[in-house]
Each structure stands twice: as C-alpha cells, then as structure tokens.
N, C-alpha and C positions, 0 to 999 in steps of 0.2 A: 633505287637501287638496283642492281641487277644480282642473281643468285650467282657466287660462287661457282664454279665449275668445281666438282668432285675432285682430289687426287687421286691421283693412279701410283701404285707403287714405280719405280726405278726400275729400267727392264731387268737390271743384274741383280735385284732384288727377287726377284720372282721367278729368278734362275738358281739363284741361292740356296732358295728355300727346297726349289726341286730338287734338288741334288742332294740339300739334307735328308729329305721324306727318303729319295731313293736309298741311300747310303742306310737308313735308319731300319727300313724294310727288309734291306741284305744283311745287316747283323743279328738282326732281329732272328731271320731264319737262319743264318750258321750256328749260332748258339742253338736254337731249338736241334738243330742237327747235331753241332758236336759238346753239349754241354755233358758234363758225365750225371747220367739221371743213375740213383741209390736203385741197385736191385732188392726189391724189396720181396718177403719172406711170401714163396710162394710161385715168386714169377723164375722164367724161364729161360737165363743168357747163357744156354750152352752151347748154341752153334756156334761156327767161324773154326778160322783155322790157327795154330800155336804154328810156331818153324820151331823144328826139332834139331839138335845139334849137328848135323846132317845137311843143315837149311833147305830142308824139305816143307813143305807144308803139310798140317797132321790135323783132321779133325777135331777138336776138344773132346765129342763124344766115344771118341774112338781110344781115347785116351784115359776118360775119368775112368777108374776103377772100381770094382766093387759095386755094394748097391750105394755106398755113398761113399764121396773124395771131398777132402779137401783142398779149393784151389787155392792157392798162396801166391801175390803176387807180390813180389819184391825185387832191391836191385844192387848191386854190391855197393853202390855210390851213396844207398840209404845209412844216415847214420843211426836211426830205430833197426832195421833192417841185420846188422852188426850184431845188437845186442839179441833179437829176439829168433833169427834163424839156426843156432846151434842148438835151442831146446825143442824145435820143430824137427829139424833133423833126427836127433835122438829119440824124438817121441814117432816120428813114420819107420826108423829103423826099430821101433819094439813091435810094430800091426803090421801083421802078416799080410796087408793090404787085401784080403778076401771079402771083409765085411767095410770099413775104411782106407779107401787109399790116400794119398798124397801127392799133390802134381804140385810140382813146383816149378814155377812161371815167370823168369827174368823179364824186365819191363824198361824198355829203353835202355839196353844194356848191352856190351859187349861180350858176343860167349866166350873167348876166355878169362875175361874178368871172373864173369858169373861162377861160371865153373870150378875157378880157384877159391873163389869165394864159399861156395856154398861145401869144399869141401870132402864132397862123398863122391868116388865117380861111380856110384852102386844105383846112385837115385837117378830116373831118368830127368833130364832137363829141359825143359822147354821157354821159348822167348816166344815175346811179343812187342818187337821192336818199335809200333805205331802207337801202344798202346788201343787197339781194336778191342782184343778181348777181354782187357781191363775194362776198359767204359762200359761194354754188355754187361759188368756185372755193377756198375756204378762207383768203382774204385776210382778217388779222386786224388790220392794221397797213399803211401804205398809206409809201412808193407800190412797190405789188408788181407783175409784169409775167408772163402766163403765156402760153406757148408753145403753140398750140394747133393740131393736125395731124389733117386731117377729122372735127375735131370733140370730137379729147380732147389732154387734156394731157401737152404731149412733156417740157417745161420748166419752172419755175418762178423769177424772179427775183424775190429774196424782199428788200426793202431798195433804196435807193439801186444802181443799177446804171451803170457806167463803159460807155456805148456806142460809146465808141470804143474800148475795149481789145481789142488782139488776139485773145484768147483768149474772149471772146465774142464776137466777132465771127466766128473759126471755129466757133464752136459753132453757128450761124445759116447758117453758109453755102453747108450742103447745101440750106435753102430759100432762097436768095438765086441761087444759084449755075448752078441748074440748070431747067431747062423748068419749069414746073407740071407737066406729064404724066409727068415722070420723076421726080417730088420722089417720098421715102420715103414 
C-alpha cells in the first residue's frame, strides 16, 4: 500500500489566513497608538496644542497658569458635565489664578454651544476637537480634571467632582493657600 500524500490547505484558505494576520497586526498597531492611556501621577502630558475661541492653535504649556493648573475636559453634550460645571466655574472665580489656575477645555464640541454652556464670558475657553490633548492625559470619558503641577500630572479627578466638597478643597489647598514661590 502506498502512503497517502499529505494534504495541503486550499489556496484560498492560505490567503485568508494571511489577510487575517495582516489585519490583526494593523489593528494592534492602531490600538497601541490611539487607545487612551491613563496619565499616571508624575507623567508629563502637557505638550501639544489647543484651539482658542478665535480658532488659533495655542500651546497648552503657554496657557497653564500659576504653579498648578486644573485642566478640565468637558463638553456641552455631556450629562455629568451639566451637573459639575457650575461648581467648577464658581470655584475658578474664587481663585486668583496665581497659585492655582483652571483651564476649561471643551472636547469634541461646537464653540458657540460650549461658550453658552460655560456661561461665563470672563473665563478662557479652549477646544480639543479631536481629543488629541485629552488622550495625552488619558481621558477616555467626560468630565475629567487633571491637576498639573510644574507640567506633570499630580492628581486626576475622574467623572463629575463636587468642587464644593471639603475633602476636594483640602486636596487642592496646598496650591491655593501658599504663595506660588512656596508651592510644592
């Protein structure tokens, strides 16, 4: 009896496996690049550009004021933002901006809708239409606020935060109660 020749996979099956492997490699590469990475304490995501209300690019580092800055990502279409934003606006108005500044960044939003929603013409408003800066901070949902100290993330507030809460205020006190030159 003669040995049976080994069967080979049909030619279309080999091509399908090769296309699947190539698609999987492309998907893995895209995920590695675009998947939001959380900003860990001490990380430095402060590079990049926001868009101002005149539609000009503005370096994030140039608008992060004071020794420390709360960078707040939000949108007018975000339900939790509707709850949180009035308290943060009130808190920002209490601060003098020299030790702790607040930077309002509307993500994926229309400028007119964001300005109306912010409800305060005196506060500077910036935009991150494609989530580029938000993703540098690891922001994957809204609202999120990140405390930048000397360009590095010191703390993150994920989800709607009660800015009137005494524990939240205490956690920020060292940046609001001391002169900028003495802040940690």
